LOPAVEX-270388 format. One line per field, with one value per residue (C-alpha): chain; x, y, z negated; residue in three letters. Coordinates in nm, 4 decimals. Each point is the difference from the previous one (the first is absolute). Example, Ala and Ser with C-alpha at 12.3 -4.5 7.8 and 13.67 -1.06 7.14 Angstrom:
BEGIN
cadena = c(A / A)
x = c(1.2300 / 0.1370)
y = c(-0.4500 / 0.3440)
z = c(-0.7800 / 0.0660)
residuo = c(ALA / SER)
***
This chain:
BEGIN
cadena = c(A / A / A / A / A / A / A / A / A / A / A / A / A / A / A / A / A / A / A / A / A / A / A / A / A / A / A / A / A / A / A / A / A / A / A / A / A / A / A / A / A / A / A / A / A / A / A / A / A / A / A / A / A / A / A / A / A / A / A / A / A / A / A / A / A / A / A / A / A / A / A / A / A / A / A / A / A / A / A / A / A / A / A / A / A / A / A / A / A / A / A / A / A / A / A / A / A / A / A / A / A / A / A / A / A / A / A / A / A / A / A / A / A / A / A / A / A / A / A / A / A / A / A / A / A / A / A / A / A / A / A / A / A / A / A / A / A / A / A / A / A / A / A / A / A / A / A / A / A / A / A / A / A / A / A / A / A / A / A / A / A / A / A / A / A / A / A / A / A / A / A)
x = c(-4.0566 / 0.2810 / -0.0842 / 0.0533 / 0.3496 / 0.0928 / -0.1507 / 0.2319 / 0.3348 / 0.0896 / 0.0866 / 0.3779 / 0.0199 / -0.2496 / 0.1774 / 0.3331 / -0.1244 / -0.1336 / 0.3365 / 0.1946 / -0.2303 / -0.0026 / 0.3068 / 0.2451 / -0.2453 / -0.0855 / 0.3676 / 0.0637 / -0.3065 / 0.1174 / 0.3584 / -0.1011 / -0.2438 / 0.2086 / 0.3590 / 0.2322 / 0.0516 / -0.3347 / 0.0701 / -0.2660 / 0.1003 / -0.0933 / -0.3313 / -0.0839 / 0.0646 / -0.2066 / -0.2889 / -0.0051 / 0.0213 / -0.3101 / -0.1672 / 0.0787 / -0.1328 / -0.3242 / -0.0174 / -0.3451 / -0.1494 / 0.1438 / -0.0982 / 0.2700 / -0.1332 / 0.0482 / 0.3455 / 0.1991 / -0.1860 / 0.0448 / 0.3784 / 0.0579 / -0.2105 / 0.1560 / 0.3561 / -0.0669 / -0.1348 / 0.3020 / 0.2324 / -0.1913 / 0.0293 / 0.3722 / 0.0458 / -0.1718 / 0.2216 / 0.3138 / -0.0992 / -0.0157 / 0.3349 / 0.1668 / -0.1406 / 0.1819 / 0.3190 / 0.3050 / 0.2589 / 0.3171 / 0.0840 / 0.3609 / 0.0743 / 0.3321 / 0.0413 / 0.2680 / -0.1923 / 0.0995 / -0.1883 / -0.1322 / -0.1455 / -0.1589 / -0.1497 / -0.1428 / -0.1360 / -0.1638 / -0.1496 / -0.1429 / -0.1419 / -0.1577 / -0.1545 / -0.1314 / -0.1420 / -0.1683 / -0.1441 / -0.1297 / -0.1438 / -0.1899 / -0.1839 / -0.3392 / -0.0069 / -0.1899 / 0.2551 / 0.2961 / -0.1334 / -0.0831 / 0.3277 / 0.2158 / -0.1826 / 0.0601 / 0.3525 / 0.1629 / -0.1755 / -0.0637 / -0.3689 / -0.2166 / -0.2959 / -0.2463 / 0.1703 / 0.0005 / -0.3666 / -0.0880 / 0.1985 / -0.1467 / -0.3527 / -0.0085 / -0.0211 / 0.3020 / -0.0755 / 0.0160 / 0.3410 / 0.1209 / -0.1245 / 0.1717 / 0.3335 / 0.0042 / -0.1049 / 0.2820 / 0.2552 / -0.1148 / 0.0117 / 0.3450 / 0.1403 / -0.1384 / 0.1164 / 0.3527 / 0.0456 / -0.1148 / 0.2370)
y = c(-0.9579 / 0.0285 / 0.3651 / 0.0765 / -0.1453 / 0.2444 / 0.2942 / -0.0357 / 0.1793 / -0.1504 / -0.3227 / -0.0012 / -0.1074 / 0.2674 / 0.2729 / -0.1201 / 0.0075 / 0.3556 / 0.1040 / -0.1595 / 0.1532 / 0.3591 / 0.0672 / 0.0833 / 0.2295 / 0.1701 / 0.0573 / 0.1446 / 0.2236 / 0.1382 / 0.0350 / 0.1982 / 0.2169 / 0.0753 / -0.1134 / -0.2247 / 0.2275 / -0.0883 / -0.3769 / -0.1347 / -0.3606 / 0.0570 / 0.1563 / -0.2965 / -0.2345 / 0.2151 / 0.0106 / -0.3775 / -0.0334 / 0.2191 / -0.2159 / -0.3086 / 0.1651 / 0.0853 / -0.3126 / -0.1027 / 0.3377 / 0.0268 / -0.2054 / -0.1122 / 0.2268 / 0.3025 / -0.1063 / 0.1825 / 0.3241 / -0.0370 / -0.0522 / 0.2763 / 0.2483 / -0.1018 / 0.0193 / 0.3363 / 0.1368 / -0.1364 / 0.1739 / 0.3279 / -0.0211 / -0.0709 / 0.2937 / 0.2307 / -0.1340 / 0.0546 / 0.3619 / 0.0555 / -0.1732 / 0.2060 / 0.3187 / -0.0649 / -0.1461 / 0.1603 / -0.2235 / 0.0774 / -0.2996 / -0.0578 / -0.0819 / -0.1211 / -0.1582 / -0.0540 / 0.1793 / 0.3419 / 0.3025 / 0.0702 / -0.3503 / 0.0263 / 0.3369 / -0.1273 / -0.3100 / 0.2055 / 0.2419 / -0.2853 / -0.1734 / 0.3266 / 0.0502 / -0.3552 / 0.0142 / 0.3353 / -0.1282 / -0.3180 / 0.2027 / 0.2169 / -0.3020 / -0.0844 / -0.3006 / -0.2020 / 0.0852 / -0.0741 / -0.3409 / -0.1125 / 0.1364 / -0.1681 / -0.3322 / 0.0100 / 0.1407 / -0.1334 / -0.3313 / -0.0669 / -0.0762 / 0.0146 / 0.2342 / -0.2888 / -0.1123 / 0.3537 / 0.0426 / -0.3202 / 0.1005 / 0.3498 / -0.1021 / 0.2404 / -0.0372 / -0.0556 / 0.3313 / 0.1767 / -0.1561 / 0.1122 / 0.3525 / 0.0152 / -0.1262 / 0.2150 / 0.3007 / -0.0746 / -0.0244 / 0.3287 / 0.1747 / -0.1433 / 0.1200 / 0.3487 / 0.0221 / -0.1269 / 0.2432 / 0.2898 / -0.0922)
z = c(1.7042 / 0.2557 / 0.0521 / -0.3689 / 0.0178 / 0.2775 / -0.1853 / -0.2983 / 0.0252 / -0.3378 / 0.1837 / 0.0243 / 0.3638 / 0.1119 / -0.1951 / 0.1339 / 0.3582 / -0.0498 / -0.1447 / 0.2854 / 0.2600 / -0.1273 / -0.2175 / 0.2806 / 0.1792 / -0.3281 / -0.0775 / 0.3443 / -0.0243 / -0.3358 / 0.1211 / 0.3075 / -0.1896 / -0.3110 / 0.0632 / -0.1971 / -0.3012 / -0.1553 / 0.0017 / 0.2366 / -0.0836 / -0.3626 / 0.0940 / 0.2243 / -0.2925 / -0.2376 / 0.2484 / 0.0283 / -0.3786 / -0.0260 / 0.2657 / -0.2068 / -0.3158 / 0.1815 / 0.2157 / -0.1250 / 0.0969 / 0.3533 / 0.3007 / 0.2463 / 0.2755 / -0.2303 / -0.1242 / 0.2708 / -0.0600 / -0.3762 / 0.0092 / 0.2588 / -0.1998 / -0.3307 / 0.1334 / 0.1658 / -0.3304 / -0.1875 / 0.2454 / -0.0320 / -0.3797 / 0.0305 / 0.2384 / -0.2478 / -0.2773 / 0.2078 / 0.0615 / -0.3745 / -0.0517 / 0.2740 / -0.1449 / -0.3277 / 0.1376 / 0.1537 / 0.1571 / 0.1884 / 0.2187 / 0.0978 / 0.3597 / 0.1275 / 0.3412 / 0.2605 / 0.2765 / 0.1229 / -0.1310 / 0.3512 / 0.0282 / -0.3432 / 0.0887 / 0.3299 / -0.1678 / -0.2739 / 0.2542 / 0.2071 / -0.3077 / -0.1118 / 0.3436 / 0.0057 / -0.3528 / 0.0654 / 0.3268 / -0.1661 / -0.2873 / 0.2491 / 0.1380 / -0.1387 / -0.2293 / 0.2613 / 0.2706 / -0.2284 / -0.1099 / 0.3550 / 0.1399 / -0.2663 / 0.0368 / 0.3754 / 0.0205 / -0.3163 / -0.0458 / 0.3681 / -0.0406 / 0.3104 / 0.0274 / -0.0451 / -0.3223 / -0.1395 / 0.0930 / -0.1849 / -0.3094 / -0.0165 / 0.1055 / 0.2946 / 0.3768 / 0.2217 / 0.1723 / -0.3365 / -0.0643 / 0.3433 / -0.0620 / -0.3409 / 0.1291 / 0.3129 / -0.2070 / -0.2443 / 0.2817 / 0.1503 / -0.3385 / -0.0813 / 0.3323 / -0.0584 / -0.3601 / 0.0653 / 0.2920 / -0.2200 / -0.2798)
residuo = c(UNK / UNK / UNK / UNK / UNK / UNK / UNK / UNK / UNK / UNK / UNK / UNK / UNK / UNK / UNK / UNK / UNK / UNK / UNK / UNK / UNK / UNK / UNK / UNK / UNK / UNK / UNK / UNK / UNK / UNK / UNK / UNK / UNK / UNK / UNK / UNK / UNK / UNK / UNK / UNK / UNK / UNK / UNK / UNK / UNK / UNK / UNK / UNK / UNK / UNK / UNK / UNK / UNK / UNK / UNK / UNK / UNK / UNK / UNK / UNK / UNK / UNK / UNK / UNK / UNK / UNK / UNK / UNK / UNK / UNK / UNK / UNK / UNK / UNK / UNK / UNK / UNK / UNK / UNK / UNK / UNK / UNK / UNK / UNK / UNK / UNK / UNK / UNK / UNK / UNK / UNK / UNK / UNK / UNK / UNK / UNK / UNK / UNK / UNK / UNK / UNK / UNK / UNK / UNK / UNK / UNK / UNK / UNK / UNK / UNK / UNK / UNK / UNK / UNK / UNK / UNK / UNK / UNK / UNK / UNK / UNK / UNK / UNK / UNK / UNK / UNK / UNK / UNK / UNK / UNK / UNK / UNK / UNK / UNK / UNK / UNK / UNK / UNK / UNK / UNK / UNK / UNK / UNK / UNK / UNK / UNK / UNK / UNK / UNK / UNK / UNK / UNK / UNK / UNK / UNK / UNK / UNK / UNK / UNK / UNK / UNK / UNK / UNK / UNK / UNK / UNK / UNK / UNK / UNK / UNK / UNK)
***
């Protein structure tokens, strides 16, 4: 009978513990993979709402996989939607700052170089690199989150660093 209690995500305390355990990592994963423009916080919430709606069908050991897959799919749908919106929209943003034109030009050039270099990374390299360098996660933590070996994480990050160095020098 005790085992049935632990197999039911519909219990508020179990669902809450799953949310507390995985929501931050899920947000960071979505943020690193897709960026801030697609509202990763909203997608995390929607994924957990879908988990709650399907709580009777999903066991606790499958909950992490369910919310990560659901949130990833939500972000992919949003990205596709944004492409359609951008296709039909023309905007002319106004920029006014106190910095010199030279500084603004250098900043824009560097940002372009960085964005192009990051875009040239594979998705696996970019996710591992951002988790390590931006969030400060250790290789072991990243390996656990991505369900891969520590050596695979090392290879992804070192490969990303090598590729970034090459791409930034070329640009």
